[in-house]
C-alpha positions as CSV (number, residue, x, y, z in Angstrom):
1,M,-1.4,16.7,-9.0
2,R,0.5,14.3,-11.1
3,S,-1.7,12.1,-13.4
4,G,-1.5,8.3,-13.7
5,V,-2.3,5.2,-11.8
6,R,-0.8,4.6,-8.3
7,I,-0.8,1.2,-6.4
8,G,-1.5,1.1,-2.7
9,I,-0.1,-1.6,-0.5
10,D,-0.9,-2.7,3.1
11,V,1.9,-5.2,4.0
12,G,0.9,-7.7,6.6
13,K,2.5,-10.9,8.0
14,V,0.1,-13.2,6.3
15,R,-1.7,-11.2,3.5
16,I,-0.8,-7.9,1.4
17,G,-3.8,-5.7,0.6
18,V,-3.5,-4.0,-2.9
19,S,-5.5,-1.0,-4.1
20,R,-5.3,1.3,-7.1
21,S,-6.0,4.8,-8.1
22,D,-7.8,6.2,-11.1
23,L,-5.7,8.0,-13.8
24,D,-6.5,11.4,-12.2
25,G,-5.4,10.4,-8.7
26,M,-8.8,11.2,-7.2
27,L,-10.1,7.9,-6.0
28,A,-8.6,4.8,-4.6
29,T,-10.2,1.3,-5.0
30,P,-9.5,-2.2,-3.8
31,V,-7.8,-4.6,-6.2
32,E,-6.9,-7.9,-4.5
33,T,-5.3,-9.6,-1.6
34,V,-2.0,-11.2,-2.2
35,A,-0.8,-14.1,-0.1
36,R,2.7,-13.3,1.7
37,S,5.4,-15.6,0.6
38,E,8.9,-16.3,1.4
39,D,10.0,-17.1,-2.2
40,A,9.1,-13.5,-3.7
41,A,5.9,-14.8,-5.3
42,D,4.1,-11.9,-3.5
43,R,6.4,-9.3,-5.0
44,R,6.1,-10.9,-8.5
45,R,2.3,-10.7,-8.3
46,I,2.4,-7.1,-7.3
47,A,4.7,-6.4,-10.1
48,E,2.3,-8.0,-12.6
49,I,-0.4,-5.8,-11.2
50,V,1.7,-2.6,-11.6
51,G,2.5,-3.7,-15.1
52,E,-1.1,-4.6,-15.9
53,L,-2.3,-1.3,-14.8
54,G,0.5,0.8,-16.1
55,A,1.1,2.2,-12.6
56,F,3.9,4.9,-12.3
57,E,4.2,4.6,-8.4
58,V,3.6,2.3,-5.5
59,I,2.5,3.6,-2.1
60,V,3.4,1.2,0.8
61,G,1.9,1.8,4.3
62,L,4.4,2.4,7.0
63,P,3.2,0.9,10.2
64,L,4.4,3.1,13.0
65,A,3.7,2.7,16.7
66,L,1.1,5.4,17.8
67,S,4.1,7.2,19.5
68,G,5.7,7.3,16.0
69,A,8.4,4.9,16.9
70,H,9.5,2.1,14.6
71,T,8.4,-1.5,15.3
72,A,9.2,-4.9,13.9
73,S,6.3,-4.3,11.4
74,T,8.0,-1.0,10.4
75,A,11.2,-2.8,9.5
76,D,9.1,-5.6,7.6
77,A,7.4,-3.0,5.6
78,I,10.6,-1.0,4.7
79,G,12.3,-4.3,3.6
80,F,9.2,-5.3,1.6
81,A,9.1,-1.8,-0.1
82,T,12.7,-1.9,-0.9
83,A,12.5,-5.4,-2.5
84,L,9.4,-4.3,-4.3
85,A,11.1,-1.2,-5.8
86,A,13.8,-3.5,-7.2
87,E,11.2,-6.1,-8.5
88,T,8.9,-3.4,-10.1
89,G,11.4,-0.8,-11.3
90,V,8.9,1.9,-10.5
91,P,9.3,4.4,-7.6
92,V,8.0,3.3,-4.3
93,R,7.1,5.7,-1.4
94,L,6.5,4.8,2.3
95,V,3.5,6.7,3.9
96,D,2.4,6.6,7.5
97,E,-0.3,4.2,8.0
98,R,-1.1,4.4,11.7
99,L,-4.6,2.9,12.3
100,S,-5.4,2.1,8.7
101,T,-6.2,-1.6,9.5
102,V,-8.4,-0.5,12.5
103,S,-10.2,1.9,10.4
104,A,-10.7,-0.7,7.7
105,A,-12.1,-3.2,10.2
106,S,-14.3,-0.5,11.7
107,A,-15.8,0.5,8.3
108,L,-16.6,-3.2,7.4
109,R,-18.1,-3.8,10.8
110,A,-20.2,-0.7,10.3
111,S,-21.5,-2.0,7.0
112,G,-22.4,-5.3,8.7
113,R,-19.5,-7.4,7.5
114,N,-18.0,-9.9,9.8
115,T,-14.3,-8.8,10.0
116,K,-13.1,-12.4,11.0
117,K,-14.5,-13.9,7.9
118,A,-13.6,-10.9,5.7
119,R,-9.9,-10.7,6.7
120,P,-8.7,-10.7,3.0
121,V,-11.1,-7.8,2.4
122,V,-9.8,-5.9,5.5
123,D,-6.4,-6.0,3.9
124,Q,-7.7,-4.5,0.6
125,V,-9.7,-1.8,2.3
126,A,-6.6,-0.9,4.5
127,A,-4.7,-0.6,1.3
128,T,-7.4,1.6,-0.1
129,I,-7.3,3.9,2.9
130,I,-3.5,4.2,2.8
131,L,-3.7,5.1,-1.0
132,Q,-6.6,7.5,-0.5
133,H,-4.8,9.3,2.4
134,A,-1.7,9.7,0.1
135,L,-3.8,11.0,-2.8
136,D,-5.4,13.5,-0.6
137,A,-2.1,14.6,0.9
138,E,-0.7,15.2,-2.5
139,R,-3.7,17.1,-3.7
140,S,-3.5,19.4,-0.7
141,T,0.3,20.0,-0.6
142,G,1.1,19.7,-4.3
143,R,4.0,17.3,-3.3
144,P,4.3,13.6,-3.5
145,P,3.4,11.9,-0.3
146,G,5.7,10.2,2.1
147,D,9.4,9.2,1.7
148,P,10.8,7.6,-1.4
149,V,12.3,4.1,-1.0
150,E,15.8,3.6,-2.6
151,S,16.3,0.5,-4.8
152,S,19.7,-0.9,-5.2
153,I,18.9,-1.8,-8.8
154,G,19.8,0.9,-11.5
155,R,21.4,3.3,-8.9
């Protein structure tokens, strides 16, 4: 298992959930919710978080249909991940995130939280679920999870 902080990202149409791992890659925890923007302010904020935490990798959830097919959200996440790789200069990987937001909302409801009032928290929890899944996958396989995103910067 590689050591160092990783950042988890749940890309939504309105908000982006952000999480982080500990140095040992054992545990993912929520960080913040970033408002989605058309002027790249969202990517700049995430790049700041990557720098502040000294993260060596970013894991972005890839929203696929239950059948595994690509959707409009899949294309949006790939585009965001590609731009984020260029913005941060650190490797970005895409991992299957099917049902992560549903799981996050269910977990919050089970804890007594109103998910309509806690939508920004749902995004953070979804990012945490995505990152924890990636950490667990790497620990069990010994390989980095998902697929790398290629940035056009420096290549």
